[in-house]
Structure formats: structure tokens, C-alpha cells
N, C-alpha and C positions, 0 to 999 in steps of 0.2 A: 504494500500500500504506500508506504512513505517513500520508498525508492522511486517508484514510478512518477509521483508528483514532483519530486526533486529533480528528476531527469528532465521533465518538461520545462521546469523553470530555468535550468541551466542554458537552454538553447536561446533564451531571450535576454539574458543578463550579460552585460559587457564584463570583461576581465576574466581572470582565471577561475575555474571551478575549485571548490574547497578540497576536493580529494586528489589534486595533483601534488606531486612531490614538492616540498618546500613550503607547504602550508601547515597551519597548526591543527586543523580539523582532522579527526580520525574517522575514516569511513566505517560504517557498520555500528558505531556507538549508539546512534539514536534508535536503531532497531532493537538493540539489547536493552536499552533503558525503557523502551516501549513495552517489551516483553515483561520486564520486571514489574512495571506498573500494573499491567493487566493481570499478572499472576498474583500480586498483592491484593488487588481489588477482588479477584475471584476467590481467593482464600478467605478474605474478610466476609464476603457474602456467604460462603459455605459455612463459616464458623457461626455467623449470626442466624443462619437458617436452621442449622442442626442443633445449636445450643442457645436458645433464646435468652437464657439467664446471663449470658456473656455481656449483653448490652447493659444490663443492670449493674453487673460487677464493674464494667468500665466506667459507668456514670458515678458509682460510689468512689472508685479510685481517683477519678478526676476531681470530684468534689473534695476529697481529702487533701489534695494538693493545694487547693485555693484557701488562703487563710481567712 
């Protein structure tokens, strides 16, 4: 998904693309971070769906942190 959209944008922008040698950007990093975010969101959804008392425990823990 992300790679295709970025590929189309490169054709219209002046200058060097970010994944050429000599640039600071690392190719493939955004896909990995996107995967980690989706995995964390899916894990949280499953946790709250399977164990509903988790949301109450989280609320109590956060309330204990606030003075």
C-alpha cells in the first residue's frame, strides 16, 4: 500500500528520491513501523474483546497515577 503511493509521488517531485545512496532515509522502515502499529492495535483489540475487565484495570491504574 504505502510503497505504491510513494512510487507515484516520486515521479512528480523534483530532486533526488529518498532511497538513493547518500540520503538519510532508510527504505522499508515505514512498512515495518506500519506493521508494528497494526499489530499493537490488533493485540489491544483482542485483549479488550477477550478480557473485558482489562479496561477497568487500566482505568484504575491510570487513575492511581494522577495525584
